[in-house]
C-alpha positions as CSV (number, residue, x, y, z in Angstrom):
1,M,8.4,-25.3,7.6
2,A,6.6,-22.4,5.6
3,C,7.5,-21.5,2.2
4,R,7.9,-17.3,2.4
5,G,8.1,-15.0,-0.4
6,V,11.2,-12.4,-0.2
7,R,11.1,-9.6,-2.6
8,G,13.7,-7.3,-4.0
9,A,14.4,-4.7,-6.8
10,T,17.3,-3.0,-8.1
11,T,18.3,-0.9,-11.3
12,A,21.0,-1.8,-14.0
13,D,23.1,1.3,-15.0
14,A,22.8,0.0,-18.7
15,N,21.4,-2.8,-21.0
16,T,24.4,-4.9,-21.2
17,S,25.0,-8.5,-20.0
18,E,27.5,-7.2,-17.5
19,E,25.7,-4.5,-15.7
20,I,22.5,-6.7,-15.4
21,L,24.4,-9.6,-14.0
22,K,26.2,-7.3,-11.6
23,A,23.4,-5.3,-10.3
24,T,21.6,-8.8,-10.0
25,R,24.2,-10.4,-8.0
26,Q,24.4,-7.3,-5.8
27,L,20.6,-7.4,-5.1
28,L,20.8,-11.4,-4.5
29,A,23.9,-11.0,-2.1
30,L,22.1,-8.3,0.0
31,I,18.8,-10.7,0.3
32,I,20.9,-13.5,1.1
33,R,23.0,-12.0,3.9
34,Q,20.2,-10.0,5.4
35,N,18.0,-12.9,5.8
36,G,20.6,-15.8,6.1
37,I,19.3,-17.8,3.3
38,E,21.0,-20.9,2.4
39,A,20.7,-22.0,-1.4
40,A,19.5,-25.5,-0.3
41,D,16.4,-23.7,1.2
42,V,15.5,-21.8,-1.9
43,A,12.3,-23.4,-3.8
44,S,12.4,-21.2,-6.6
45,A,13.0,-17.6,-7.9
46,I,11.2,-15.4,-10.5
47,F,13.0,-12.5,-12.1
48,S,11.5,-9.8,-14.1
49,T,13.0,-6.7,-15.8
50,T,11.6,-3.8,-17.7
51,D,11.4,-4.3,-21.2
52,D,14.2,-2.0,-21.8
53,L,16.6,-4.5,-20.4
54,D,16.9,-7.8,-22.7
55,A,20.8,-8.0,-23.1
56,E,21.0,-10.9,-20.5
57,F,18.9,-13.3,-18.2
58,P,19.2,-12.0,-14.5
59,A,18.8,-15.5,-13.5
60,L,22.1,-16.2,-14.6
61,A,23.6,-14.2,-11.6
62,A,21.8,-16.9,-9.3
63,R,23.6,-19.7,-11.2
64,Q,26.9,-17.5,-10.9
65,L,26.3,-17.5,-7.0
66,G,26.0,-21.2,-7.0
67,W,22.2,-21.8,-7.3
68,L,22.5,-24.6,-9.5
69,D,19.7,-26.7,-8.1
70,V,17.2,-24.0,-7.8
71,A,14.5,-23.5,-10.2
72,L,14.8,-20.0,-11.9
73,M,12.5,-18.1,-14.5
74,C,12.9,-14.9,-16.1
75,T,9.9,-12.8,-17.4
76,H,9.2,-9.0,-18.3
77,E,7.3,-6.8,-15.8
78,L,4.4,-5.0,-17.2
79,D,5.2,-1.8,-19.5
80,V,3.2,0.6,-17.3
81,P,3.3,4.2,-18.4
82,K,5.7,6.3,-16.2
83,S,7.0,3.4,-14.4
84,M,10.6,2.9,-13.4
85,R,13.2,1.9,-16.4
86,R,15.8,-0.4,-16.0
87,C,14.6,-2.2,-13.3
88,I,15.3,-5.8,-12.2
89,R,12.8,-7.6,-9.6
90,V,13.0,-10.9,-7.9
91,L,10.5,-13.0,-5.9
92,L,12.0,-15.9,-3.9
93,H,10.4,-18.7,-2.6
94,W,12.4,-19.7,0.5
95,N,11.8,-22.6,2.7
96,T,12.2,-21.1,6.2
97,D,10.8,-21.1,10.0
98,K,11.1,-17.4,10.1
99,P,7.7,-15.7,10.5
100,A,6.9,-13.2,7.4
101,G,7.1,-10.2,9.7
102,Q,11.0,-11.3,10.1
103,I,11.8,-11.2,6.3
104,T,13.8,-8.7,5.2
105,H,12.8,-7.4,1.4
106,V,15.4,-5.6,-0.3
107,Y,15.5,-2.3,-2.8
108,I,18.3,-0.7,-3.9
109,K,19.9,1.7,-6.1
110,D,16.8,4.1,-8.0
111,A,14.4,0.9,-7.1
112,A,14.6,1.9,-3.3
113,R,12.0,4.5,-4.2
114,L,9.6,1.6,-5.1
115,R,8.9,0.6,-1.4
116,P,7.2,3.6,-0.2
117,D,4.5,3.0,-2.9
118,I,3.2,0.4,-0.3
119,C,1.8,3.4,1.7
120,K,-0.1,4.7,-1.2
121,I,-2.3,1.9,-1.4
122,P,-6.0,3.2,-1.3
123,P,-8.1,1.9,1.3
124,V,-10.8,-0.8,0.8
125,D,-14.5,-0.3,1.8
126,W,-14.7,-3.8,3.5
127,D,-18.4,-3.4,4.0
128,E,-18.9,-2.8,0.3
129,L,-16.6,-5.7,-0.5
130,N,-18.1,-8.3,1.7
131,Q,-21.7,-7.2,0.5
132,W,-20.5,-8.1,-3.0
133,I,-19.1,-11.4,-2.0
134,A,-22.2,-12.4,-0.3
135,E,-24.2,-11.5,-3.2
136,H,-22.2,-13.4,-5.7
137,L,-20.8,-16.3,-3.8
138,N,-23.8,-18.6,-4.6
139,K,-24.3,-17.4,-7.9
140,E,-20.8,-17.5,-9.6
141,A,-19.0,-20.0,-7.2
142,K,-20.8,-23.0,-7.5
143,P,-19.1,-26.1,-7.2
144,S,-19.1,-28.4,-10.4
145,R,-20.4,-31.7,-10.4
146,Q,-18.5,-34.4,-12.1
């Protein structure tokens, strides 16, 4: 059985405990329902919020949904200029036999506009990258001798 990452994001209407928990519960409920996730199969979850959300830990919403034995952690997202505000993100580590292509990542409310950004990733010059790797592989990646 593989451990797969399941991503999701939403926005909270306000920086209050109630709004953070409500938005996070909605997000988790959709992720659970769309992927058929059982709490016993979740290895861990990392929640992040933008720095303007600090009234509650979003992981509490997972506890409210019965994830009492799941390792949970909260952190703040990088404060990138002009990035989305009041955003809650989650990365679930899910033990499943589903192939990665069958995982449904969930982006709702204002966070739905985050997903199209994946299409805007600039292309990589693979020849240049492979040449750089070849030049540096033996110089900087020497095995340690102990």
